[in-house]
C-alpha positions in Angstrom: 13.4 17.1 -3.2 10.3 15.1 -4.0 10.7 12.7 -1.2 10.5 14.7 1.9 9.6 14.4 5.6 6.0 13.5 6.3 5.9 16.3 8.8 8.6 18.6 10.1 6.8 18.7 13.4 7.9 15.1 14.0 11.6 15.9 13.8 11.9 17.1 17.4 10.4 13.8 18.7 12.6 11.5 16.5 15.8 10.9 18.5 17.5 8.4 16.2 18.4 9.9 12.8 17.8 6.5 11.2 14.2 6.7 12.1 13.7 9.4 9.5 14.7 8.6 6.0 14.5 10.9 2.9 16.2 10.6 -0.5 16.4 12.2 -3.9 14.0 10.8 -6.6 15.2 7.7 -8.3 15.6 9.7 -11.5 15.5 13.3 -12.6 12.1 14.8 -12.0 10.0 14.5 -15.2 7.4 16.9 -16.4 4.0 16.6 -14.6 2.4 15.6 -17.9 4.8 12.7 -18.2 4.0 11.4 -14.7 0.3 11.7 -15.4 0.7 9.9 -18.7 2.5 7.0 -16.9 -0.3 6.7 -14.4 -2.9 6.8 -17.2 -1.2 4.1 -19.2 -1.1 1.7 -16.3 -4.9 2.0 -16.1 -5.3 0.3 -19.4 -2.1 -1.8 -19.5 -2.5 -3.6 -16.1 -4.9 -6.5 -16.2 -6.3 -7.2 -12.7 -8.0 -10.2 -11.3 -11.8 -10.3 -10.8 -12.9 -12.4 -7.9 -16.2 -13.4 -6.2 -16.9 -12.8 -2.6 -15.0 -16.0 -1.6 -11.9 -14.6 -3.5 -12.2 -17.2 -6.3 -10.7 -15.9 -9.6 -13.5 -15.5 -12.1 -12.1 -13.3 -14.8 -10.0 -10.2 -15.7 -10.5 -6.5 -16.3 -8.2 -3.5 -16.8 -7.1 -1.5 -13.8 -9.3 1.3 -15.1 -12.5 -0.8 -15.3 -11.7 -2.3 -11.9 -11.7 1.1 -10.3 -14.4 2.9 -12.2 -17.5 3.8 -10.1 -20.7 2.9 -12.0 -23.7 5.2 -11.9 -25.3 3.0 -9.2 -22.1 3.3 -7.1 -21.0 -0.3 -7.8 -17.3 -1.2 -8.5 -16.0 -4.5 -9.8 -14.7 -6.7 -7.0 -11.0 -7.5 -7.6 -8.0 -8.9 -5.8 -5.4 -6.7 -4.1 -2.7 -6.7 -1.5 -1.3 -4.3 1.1 2.2 -4.6 2.5 3.1 -3.3 5.9 6.8 -2.9 6.1 8.8 -2.8 9.3 12.5 -2.4 10.0 14.2 -4.8 12.5 13.7 -2.2 15.2 10.0 -2.5 14.7 9.3 0.9 13.1 6.7 1.0 10.4 7.2 2.6 7.0 4.5 5.1 6.2 4.2 6.8 2.8 2.2 9.5 1.0 0.9 8.6 -2.4 2.0 11.0 -5.2 -0.3 13.8 -6.1 -0.4 12.4 -9.7 -1.9 9.1 -8.6 -5.3 8.4 -10.2 -6.8 6.9 -7.1 -6.4 8.5 -3.7 -3.7 11.1 -4.6 -1.9 12.6 -1.6 -3.4 10.1 0.8 -1.1 8.6 3.5 -0.9 4.8 3.7 1.2 1.8 4.4 4.3 0.8 2.5 2.8 -0.6 -0.7 -0.8 -1.2 -1.9 -1.4 -2.7 -5.3 -2.8 -5.7 -7.3 -1.6 -9.0 -8.6 -2.0 -9.1 -12.3 -2.9 -11.5 -15.1 0.5 -12.3 -16.6 1.5 -15.0 -19.1 -2.0 -16.3 -19.2 -2.3 -16.9 -15.4 -3.0 -15.0 -12.2 0.2 -13.7 -10.5 1.0 -15.0 -7.1 0.4 -12.5 -4.3 4.0 -12.6 -2.9 5.5 -12.3 -6.4 3.2 -9.2 -7.0 4.2 -7.7 -3.7 7.9 -8.0 -4.4 7.4 -6.6 -7.9 5.6 -3.5 -6.6 7.9 -2.9 -3.6 10.7 -2.9 -6.1 8.9 -0.5 -8.4 7.5 1.9 -5.8 10.1 1.9 -3.1 13.1 0.7 -5.0 13.8 -2.2 -2.7 16.2 -4.6 -4.4 14.5 -8.0 -5.1 17.4 -9.8 -3.4 16.6 -8.1 -0.2 13.0 -9.4 -0.1 13.1 -13.1 0.8 9.6 -14.5 0.0 9.8 -16.5 3.3 9.9 -13.2 5.3 6.4 -12.2 4.1 3.5 -13.2 6.5 0.1 -13.4 4.9 -2.1 -12.4 7.8 -5.6 -12.3 6.5 -7.9 -10.9 3.8 -10.2 -7.9 4.0 -13.2 -7.3 1.8 -14.1 -3.6 1.6 -15.8 -1.0 -0.7 -15.0 2.7 -0.9 -16.4 5.1 -3.4 -13.3 7.2 -3.6 -13.9 10.5 -5.4 -17.0 9.1 -7.1 -15.2 8.6 -10.4 -12.5 6.1 -9.3 -12.9 4.0 -6.1 -12.1 0.6 -4.6 -13.9 -2.7 -4.2 -11.3 -5.2 -3.2 -10.5 -8.4 -1.4 -7.2 -7.1 0.1 -4.5 -9.6 1.1 -2.7 -8.2 4.1 1.1 -8.9 4.2 3.6 -8.0 6.9 7.3 -7.9 6.0 10.1 -7.1 8.5 13.7 -6.5 7.5 16.2 -3.7 7.1 16.1 -2.9 3.4 17.4 -0.3 1.1 14.7 2.2 0.1 14.9 4.5 -2.9 11.4 5.6 -3.7 9.9 6.2 -7.2 8.8 9.8 -7.2 6.0 8.9 -9.7 4.4 6.8 -7.0 5.4 8.3 -3.7 5.9 11.8 -2.6 6.9 11.3 1.1 7.9 8.5 3.5 9.4 7.8 6.8 9.7 5.1 9.4 7.4 5.7 12.5 8.1 4.1 15.9 5.2 2.3 17.4 5.1 4.5 20.5 4.9 7.7 18.4 2.4 6.4 15.8 -0.9 7.8 17.3 0.6 11.3 17.9 2.2 11.2 14.5 -1.1 10.7 12.8 -2.4 14.0 14.2 0.4 15.9 12.3 -0.4 14.5 8.9 -1.6 17.0 6.2 -4.0 14.6 4.4 -6.3 11.7 4.9 -5.5 8.0 5.3 -6.4 5.5 2.6 -9.5 3.5 3.4 -7.7 0.1 3.5 -5.0 1.4 5.8 -7.5 3.2 8.0 -9.5 0.0 8.4 -6.5 -2.1 9.4 -5.4 0.7 11.7 -8.7 0.7 13.5 -9.3 -3.1 13.7 -6.0 -5.0 13.7 -2.8 -2.9 13.5 -2.1 -2.7 17.2 -2.5 -6.4 17.8 -0.2 -7.3 14.9 2.4 -4.6 15.6 2.6 -5.7 19.2 3.3 -9.2 18.1 5.7 -8.9 15.2 7.7 -11.8 16.8 4.8 -14.3 16.5 2.7 -13.1 13.5 2.3 -16.6 12.1 0.4 -17.6 15.3 -2.1 -14.8 14.6 -2.4 -15.3 10.9 -5.9 -16.3 9.5 -5.2 -16.3 5.7 -8.3 -18.5 5.1 -10.6 -15.8 6.6 -12.2 -12.9 4.7 -13.0 -10.0 7.1 -15.4 -7.2 6.4 -14.5 -4.0 8.2 -16.3 -0.7 8.2 -14.3 2.3 7.0 -15.1 4.7 9.8 -13.4 8.1 9.4 
């Protein structure tokens, strides 16, 4: 089973069976080479949006070029989004990126982290991109993701060198989405996932068998508690016009 528990040690603390979800892959397991080929193809097929430090669209580049670390450590600044998904009980979905991912393989992170693309000669809308990727990565049906249920909270500008070959330099649009949805993960993208209750989150992190992605770690350190405590009034806390710069402290 490719999609498995994030940590067997958590099982004893999860009293409600619905708080732990696991499923078979969405399709029979392909050969590792096929998965890696799919990941590699997206590097050159996906056209990302280059932006300036005010998040103005200034051009395009392939996903590969947007994540390539130059000899001087620089990385092209591009637009991204991160979706934090909660069920109606308020538990947050946490996933582990597949080991075949080109960037940050086997890292733990929030529900979905990706990029709006340049499609049909124009930049893709952030919510449209988020729904597209949630459907692709987590198998959530499009008709279960009402665009009105997404809250655009803020933007985060960060730089992380990754493994020195591929890294990140993004203005990341932070989206929260709360609903009970059907989840059927794509095993090419996600190897593990579960819903974590808020009161178990901090202790749960100590059981993880890998690092957190830099964008998730920054939000966790600087804003997650405030937003998670206030899921009922997120729009009052939203500052979509603001671009924050957080330090990625380990």
